C-alpha positions as a Python dict, from the first residue, in 0.01 Angstrom:
ca = {
    (1, 'M'): (0, 0, 0),
    (2, 'A'): (-320, -89, -186),
    (3, 'N'): (-645, 77, -83),
    (4, 'P'): (-872, -207, 40),
    (5, 'A'): (-1174, -15, -90),
    (6, 'E'): (-1050, -33, -449),
    (7, 'I'): (-1222, -355, -548),
    (8, 'A'): (-1345, -433, -899),
    (9, 'T'): (-1686, -602, -907),
    (10, 'L'): (-1851, -761, -1209),
    (11, 'I'): (-2226, -806, -1164),
    (12, 'V'): (-2409, -1040, -1404),
    (13, 'N'): (-2766, -1166, -1349),
    (14, 'G'): (-2745, -1063, -986),
    (15, 'K'): (-2420, -1256, -929),
    (16, 'E'): (-2109, -1070, -817),
    (17, 'F'): (-1750, -1173, -882),
    (18, 'T'): (-1451, -988, -735),
    (19, 'D'): (-1161, -1237, -753),
    (20, 'W'): (-976, -1084, -1050),
    (21, 'T'): (-603, -1098, -1118),
    (22, 'S'): (-615, -822, -1380),
    (23, 'V'): (-868, -545, -1451),
    (24, 'T'): (-877, -276, -1721),
    (25, 'V'): (-1177, -45, -1760),
    (26, 'E'): (-1169, 250, -1998),
    (27, 'S'): (-1436, 514, -1953),
    (28, 'R'): (-1455, 713, -2278),
    (29, 'W'): (-1666, 1024, -2223),
    (30, 'A'): (-1615, 1167, -2571),
    (31, 'D'): (-1645, 839, -2758),
    (32, 'W'): (-1929, 604, -2847),
    (33, 'F'): (-1879, 348, -2568),
    (34, 'P'): (-1651, 236, -2282),
    (35, 'I'): (-1452, -90, -2293),
    (36, 'F'): (-1332, -338, -2032),
    (37, 'T'): (-1119, -650, -1983),
    (38, 'F'): (-1125, -877, -1676),
    (39, 'E'): (-889, -1170, -1619),
    (40, 'S'): (-882, -1438, -1351),
    (41, 'T'): (-638, -1729, -1311),
    (42, 'E'): (-605, -2017, -1070),
    (43, 'E'): (-322, -2261, -1003),
    (44, 'S'): (-530, -2554, -890),
    (45, 'P'): (-638, -2886, -1041),
    (46, 'Q'): (-995, -2811, -928),
    (47, 'A'): (-1028, -2439, -1011),
    (48, 'T'): (-1369, -2445, -848),
    (49, 'S'): (-1431, -2070, -846),
    (50, 'L'): (-1354, -2035, -1217),
    (51, 'K'): (-1585, -2323, -1299),
    (52, 'A'): (-1859, -2128, -1127),
    (53, 'L'): (-1783, -1826, -1344),
    (54, 'Q'): (-2034, -1899, -1621),
    (55, 'F'): (-2050, -1549, -1767),
    (56, 'A'): (-2082, -1557, -2146),
    (57, 'P'): (-2095, -1320, -2445),
    (58, 'G'): (-2428, -1138, -2460),
    (59, 'D'): (-2469, -1123, -2084),
    (60, 'V'): (-2567, -783, -1946),
    (61, 'V'): (-2299, -652, -1713),
    (62, 'Q'): (-2264, -382, -1453),
    (63, 'I'): (-1913, -294, -1338),
    (64, 'E'): (-1836, -122, -1010),
    (65, 'L'): (-1491, 4, -916),
    (66, 'A'): (-1436, 96, -551),
    (67, 'G'): (-1815, 106, -515),
    (68, 'F'): (-1888, 354, -797),
    (69, 'K'): (-2056, 257, -1122),
    (70, 'A'): (-1809, 244, -1413),
    (71, 'V'): (-1983, 58, -1699),
    (72, 'F'): (-2323, -76, -1793),
    (73, 'G'): (-2299, -295, -2099),
    (74, 'Y'): (-2234, -641, -2238),
    (75, 'I'): (-1972, -914, -2243),
    (76, 'T'): (-1866, -947, -2606),
    (77, 'E'): (-1587, -1208, -2581),
    (78, 'R'): (-1495, -1492, -2345),
    (79, 'H'): (-1147, -1647, -2366),
    (80, 'T'): (-1080, -1966, -2167),
    (81, 'G'): (-763, -2170, -2141),
    (82, 'Y'): (-634, -2444, -1916),
    (83, 'E'): (-368, -2708, -1863),
    (84, 'A'): (-300, -2951, -1580),
    (85, 'H'): (-242, -2698, -1304),
    (86, 'N'): (-335, -2362, -1454),
    (87, 'H'): (-673, -2224, -1550),
    (88, 'G'): (-759, -1883, -1684),
    (89, 'I'): (-1054, -1677, -1806),
    (90, 'R'): (-1057, -1342, -1982),
    (91, 'L'): (-1379, -1145, -2032),
    (92, 'I'): (-1392, -855, -2278),
    (93, 'G'): (-1684, -621, -2321),
    (94, 'T'): (-1825, -280, -2403),
    (95, 'G'): (-2084, -32, -2287),
    (96, 'R'): (-2431, -85, -2427),
    (97, 'T'): (-2399, 208, -2670),
    (98, 'S'): (-2152, 1, -2875),
    (99, 'D'): (-2459, -141, -3052),
    (100, 'L'): (-2496, 195, -3225),
    (101, 'T'): (-2164, 154, -3406),
    (102, 'N'): (-2225, -185, -3569),
    (103, 'S'): (-2599, -200, -3635),
    (104, 'T'): (-2833, -7, -3863),
    (105, 'P'): (-3165, 161, -3781),
    (106, 'P'): (-3477, -55, -3819),
    (107, 'L'): (-3642, -54, -4162),
    (108, 'D'): (-3924, 170, -4045),
    (109, 'K'): (-3668, 435, -3942),
    (110, 'M'): (-3501, 456, -4283),
    (111, 'G'): (-3562, 747, -4516),
    (112, 'N'): (-3720, 1081, -4431),
    (113, 'H'): (-3691, 1255, -4090),
    (114, 'D'): (-3742, 1611, -4219),
    (115, 'G'): (-3796, 1890, -3969),
    (116, 'K'): (-3645, 1711, -3670),
    (117, 'T'): (-3369, 1830, -3439),
    (118, 'W'): (-3058, 1620, -3382),
    (119, 'S'): (-3193, 1514, -3041),
    (120, 'Q'): (-3523, 1400, -3195),
    (121, 'L'): (-3341, 1208, -3468),
    (122, 'A'): (-3114, 1040, -3214),
    (123, 'T'): (-3407, 939, -2995),
    (124, 'D'): (-3587, 786, -3295),
    (125, 'L'): (-3283, 585, -3404),
    (126, 'V'): (-3179, 443, -3063),
    (127, 'Q'): (-3503, 383, -2874),
    (128, 'H'): (-3549, 24, -3005),
    (129, 'L'): (-3224, -63, -2823),
    (130, 'G'): (-3350, 77, -2493),
    (131, 'I'): (-3087, 352, -2501),
    (132, 'T'): (-3170, 702, -2379),
    (133, 'I'): (-3012, 1037, -2467),
    (134, 'V'): (-2863, 1267, -2203),
    (135, 'K'): (-2728, 1615, -2269),
    (136, 'K'): (-2432, 1808, -2134),
    (137, 'G'): (-2434, 2184, -2174),
    (138, 'S'): (-2617, 2378, -2443),
    (139, 'V'): (-2698, 2131, -2720),
    (140, 'D'): (-2795, 2296, -3049),
    (141, 'D'): (-3153, 2190, -3127),
    (142, 'E'): (-3201, 2394, -3444),
    (143, 'P'): (-3423, 2172, -3666),
    (144, 'F'): (-3296, 2037, -3997),
    (145, 'E'): (-3507, 2120, -4299),
    (146, 'Q'): (-3424, 1779, -4449),
    (147, 'I'): (-3287, 1456, -4297),
    (148, 'Q'): (-3230, 1130, -4483),
    (149, 'V'): (-3121, 806, -4314),
    (150, 'Q'): (-2934, 608, -4578),
    (151, 'P'): (-2987, 232, -4627),
    (152, 'G'): (-2696, 32, -4486),
    (153, 'E'): (-2571, 324, -4279),
    (154, 'T'): (-2495, 246, -3914),
    (155, 'I'): (-2675, 445, -3647),
    (156, 'S'): (-2350, 605, -3534),
    (157, 'A'): (-2252, 711, -3887),
    (158, 'C'): (-2588, 879, -3942),
    (159, 'L'): (-2590, 1058, -3607),
    (160, 'E'): (-2229, 1171, -3655),
    (161, 'R'): (-2313, 1327, -3994),
    (162, 'Y'): (-2583, 1545, -3848),
    (163, 'A'): (-2402, 1614, -3519),
    (164, 'R'): (-2118, 1779, -3709),
    (165, 'M'): (-2367, 2032, -3847),
    (166, 'R'): (-2475, 2129, -3494),
    (167, 'K'): (-2132, 2124, -3321),
    (168, 'I'): (-2234, 1834, -3099),
    (169, 'V'): (-1964, 1606, -2958),
    (170, 'I'): (-2100, 1254, -2911),
    (171, 'G'): (-2004, 1047, -2608),
    (172, 'S'): (-2126, 787, -2362),
    (173, 'T'): (-2199, 755, -1990),
    (174, 'E'): (-2131, 489, -1729),
    (175, 'N'): (-2506, 416, -1724),
    (176, 'G'): (-2512, 304, -2088),
    (177, 'E'): (-2663, 628, -2218),
    (178, 'L'): (-2575, 817, -2535),
    (179, 'L'): (-2427, 1154, -2445),
    (180, 'A'): (-2476, 1471, -2650),
    (181, 'I'): (-2215, 1730, -2551),
    (182, 'G'): (-2280, 2094, -2634),
    (183, 'D'): (-2105, 2411, -2519),
    (184, 'H'): (-2055, 2407, -2141),
    (185, 'S'): (-1840, 2561, -1870),
    (186, 'A'): (-1514, 2380, -1794),
    (187, 'T'): (-1435, 2419, -1426),
    (188, 'T'): (-1155, 2269, -1218),
    (189, 'T'): (-1246, 1947, -1036),
    (190, 'D'): (-901, 1868, -891),
    (191, 'F'): (-528, 1911, -945),
    (192, 'L'): (-257, 1697, -1100),
    (193, 'V'): (81, 1819, -981),
    (194, 'E'): (428, 1707, -1081),
    (195, 'G'): (616, 1576, -778),
    (196, 'E'): (298, 1532, -572),
    (197, 'N'): (34, 1296, -714),
    (198, 'I'): (163, 1218, -1066),
    (199, 'L'): (329, 876, -1099),
    (200, 'R'): (425, 914, -1463),
    (201, 'A'): (335, 1139, -1753),
    (202, 'N'): (387, 1194, -2121),
    (203, 'C'): (256, 1465, -2346),
    (204, 'V'): (240, 1566, -2712),
    (205, 'I'): (191, 1930, -2808),
    (206, 'K'): (156, 1985, -3182),
    (207, 'D'): (40, 2242, -3432),
    (208, 'E'): (19, 2042, -3755),
    (209, 'N'): (-362, 2069, -3751),
    (210, 'V'): (-386, 2430, -3630),
    (211, 'Y'): (-493, 2691, -3886),
    (212, 'R'): (-526, 3068, -3923),
    (213, 'R'): (-872, 3035, -4075),
    (214, 'I'): (-1114, 2745, -4120),
    (215, 'Y'): (-1384, 2766, -4387),
    (216, 'A'): (-1690, 2548, -4437),
    (217, 'I'): (-1860, 2559, -4776),
    (218, 'G'): (-2198, 2409, -4858),
    (219, 'Q'): (-2537, 2458, -5010),
    (220, 'Q'): (-2901, 2454, -4911),
    (221, 'N'): (-3175, 2280, -5105),
    (222, 'A'): (-3354, 2544, -5309),
    (223, 'N'): (-3725, 2612, -5266),
    (224, 'D'): (-3968, 2905, -5290),
    (225, 'D'): (-3823, 3062, -4975),
    (226, 'H'): (-3453, 3051, -5066),
    (227, 'S'): (-3273, 3021, -5398),
    (228, 'G'): (-2982, 3163, -5594),
    (229, 'D'): (-2627, 3222, -5474),
    (230, 'Q'): (-2726, 3259, -5109),
    (231, 'T'): (-2846, 2899, -5127),
    (232, 'T'): (-2590, 2736, -5355),
    (233, 'K'): (-2276, 2920, -5238),
    (234, 'Q'): (-2279, 2915, -4860),
    (235, 'I'): (-1953, 3002, -4684),
    (236, 'A'): (-1873, 3021, -4313),
    (237, 'Q'): (-1543, 3083, -4137),
    (238, 'V'): (-1384, 3070, -3792),
    (239, 'L'): (-1047, 3201, -3679),
    (240, 'G'): (-780, 2967, -3548),
    (241, 'S'): (-466, 3027, -3342),
    (242, 'S'): (-195, 2952, -3599),
    (243, 'N'): (63, 3227, -3645),
    (244, 'R'): (123, 3100, -3999),
    (245, 'N'): (-100, 3177, -4295),
    (246, 'R'): (-254, 2829, -4299),
    (247, 'F'): (-610, 2773, -4424),
    (248, 'L'): (-849, 2478, -4423),
    (249, 'V'): (-1159, 2449, -4643),
    (250, 'I'): (-1415, 2181, -4548),
    (251, 'P'): (-1715, 2080, -4762),
    (252, 'T'): (-2026, 2023, -4554),
    (253, 'D'): (-2159, 1669, -4512),
    (254, 'I'): (-2520, 1754, -4592),
    (255, 'A'): (-2731, 2034, -4739),
    (256, 'D'): (-2828, 2267, -4455),
    (257, 'S'): (-2897, 2627, -4356),
    (258, 'Q'): (-2629, 2894, -4312),
    (259, 'H'): (-2650, 2822, -3939),
    (260, 'G'): (-2552, 2462, -4004),
    (261, 'V'): (-2260, 2563, -4226),
    (262, 'Q'): (-2132, 2795, -3952),
    (263, 'Q'): (-2161, 2519, -3693),
    (264, 'R'): (-1973, 2281, -3925),
    (265, 'A'): (-1684, 2529, -3936),
    (266, 'E'): (-1694, 2556, -3557),
    (267, 'M'): (-1694, 2175, -3528),
    (268, 'E'): (-1383, 2149, -3744),
    (269, 'K'): (-1211, 2385, -3503),
    (270, 'V'): (-1311, 2152, -3218),
    (271, 'F'): (-1137, 1866, -3402),
    (272, 'T'): (-824, 2059, -3503),
    (273, 'E'): (-759, 2328, -3244),
    (274, 'G'): (-883, 2104, -2964),
    (275, 'G'): (-645, 1824, -3064),
    (276, 'S'): (-326, 2028, -3017),
    (277, 'I'): (-255, 1888, -2667),
    (278, 'E'): (-268, 1524, -2560),
    (279, 'A'): (-133, 1433, -2217),
    (280, 'Q'): (-133, 1090, -2051),
    (281, 'I'): (-117, 1127, -1673),
    (282, 'T'): (-103, 824, -1440),
    (283, 'V'): (-185, 847, -1069),
    (284, 'Q'): (-195, 593, -787),
    (285, 'G'): (-532, 432, -719),
    (286, 'W'): (-880, 502, -852),
    (287, 'L'): (-984, 755, -590),
    (288, 'R'): (-889, 1115, -526),
    (289, 'Q'): (-806, 1239, -177),
    (290, 'N'): (-1171, 1327, -113),
    (291, 'G'): (-1279, 968, -188),
    (292, 'Q'): (-1432, 1050, -527),
    (293, 'P'): (-1304, 872, -840),
    (294, 'W'): (-1103, 1029, -1117),
    (295, 'R'): (-1364, 1057, -1392),
    (296, 'A'): (-1378, 1106, -1765),
    (297, 'G'): (-1567, 1421, -1858),
    (298, 'E'): (-1424, 1625, -1572),
    (299, 'Y'): (-1160, 1898, -1590),
    (300, 'Y'): (-831, 1890, -1402),
    (301, 'W'): (-565, 2156, -1357),
    (302, 'L'): (-230, 2011, -1465),
    (303, 'R'): (91, 2162, -1323),
    (304, 'S'): (400, 2006, -1477),
    (305, 'P'): (714, 2208, -1559),
    (306, 'M'): (857, 1906, -1745),
    (307, 'L'): (556, 1907, -1977),
    (308, 'I'): (559, 2292, -1993),
    (309, 'L'): (195, 2285, -1886),
    (310, 'D'): (20, 2481, -1612),
    (311, 'R'): (-339, 2493, -1729),
    (312, 'L'): (-683, 2336, -1726),
    (313, 'L'): (-732, 2022, -1937),
    (314, 'G'): (-1027, 1789, -1991),
    (315, 'A'): (-1033, 1413, -1926),
    (316, 'R'): (-1149, 1275, -2258),
    (317, 'S'): (-1104, 921, -2126),
    (318, 'V'): (-987, 750, -1808),
    (319, 'V'): (-832, 403, -1785),
    (320, 'Y'): (-858, 217, -1456),
    (321, 'N'): (-602, -61, -1412),
    (322, 'Q'): (-543, -321, -1144),
    (323, 'A'): (-294, -609, -1156),
    (324, 'E'): (-70, -791, -912),
    (325, 'S'): (244, -672, -1092),
    (326, 'V'): (163, -298, -1110),
    (327, 'G'): (-98, -238, -839),
    (328, 'T'): (-395, -5, -887),
    (329, 'T'): (-363, 299, -1111),
    (330, 'T'): (-567, 550, -1310),
    (331, 'T'): (-445, 696, -1638),
    (332, 'L'): (-617, 1010, -1763),
    (333, 'Q'): (-609, 1113, -2128),
    (334, 'L'): (-617, 1491, -2108),
    (335, 'V'): (-694, 1725, -2395),
    (336, 'D'): (-765, 2091, -2452),
    (337, 'P'): (-1114, 2157, -2308),
    (338, 'Y'): (-1219, 2291, -2648),
    (339, 'H'): (-1193, 1934, -2781),
    (340, 'M'): (-1482, 1844, -2545),
    (341, 'N'): (-1686, 2160, -2615),
    (342, 'G'): (-1569, 2292, -2278),
    (343, 'K'): (-1522, 2664, -2221),
    (344, 'P'): (-1256, 2725, -1951),
    (345, 'D'): (-1264, 2992, -1683),
    (346, 'F'): (-946, 3181, -1769),
    (347, 'R'): (-916, 3333, -1421),
    (348, 'G'): (-705, 3029, -1328),
    (349, 'P'): (-729, 2753, -1066),
    (350, 'L'): (-905, 2794, -735),
    (351, 'G'): (-629, 2638, -528),
}
């Protein structure tokens, strides 16, 4: 039986609309922006409520699911269709940080940003859009000796280049903020248990991108303080978990200090080692037993003998669905916490 509290509300210019026949909202904590799709249909010659639904691309939107904020962003597409006795509208949109992926910095922000930290660079490049930066965990704020914003480069491409040199995972929040994710503790929020609260599940465990050693090689711009081989032949390494003698050598994206080269090697391990587990777990409803929502960015202990998993995983993204044919569900994309810069407590679950 559906939970009457699990209502999807679209709020535009102070107007609320809740009469949806299909809802999909994907909160993507370790990605640049969330996405959503809302559909409403009517079998009526008049279709009066749909005629009143004048939301259009460019409108600022706030989405609430079961009373909690899920997205702050924009409608990007409106699809409308009708015939004699059927009318339908589909609204598609994104979180406000999507503007960072398809627009460039202003002209006055091009060129030199020498001596800034990643956080300072990010603030400079996004503030004209009204976007703020929030941090999770210990974000590396070691300054860069040199920073160049390239003409024609999108804001996201520039920030990603420099984030890789500081082992920063970039994400987004439900409030439309840009999220900088550094090292942080990964602690159990709740449990997903086969035979209890899991409706369906699938999982891929792979080792094709797992290595024995990962090397980053780079160079630093020479000056009076540093020159020679220590500047032009920088090498850093991290150990992986592969039991085969597999190696990966990565050239750095920019000229940076030895610290940056080491962080680039660590970041590659986040991409490779952290991507070895991907589990899709679907549960009933949007709310946990305590009334709180299943959320991206939180860590859940997964117990599933069929998936050969009994361990802590991180919710990289969460998809909230609601439709007449399937009811109300939440699907969590779970990954190794390392993929989200999370450091698990290896003492095990608390319950």
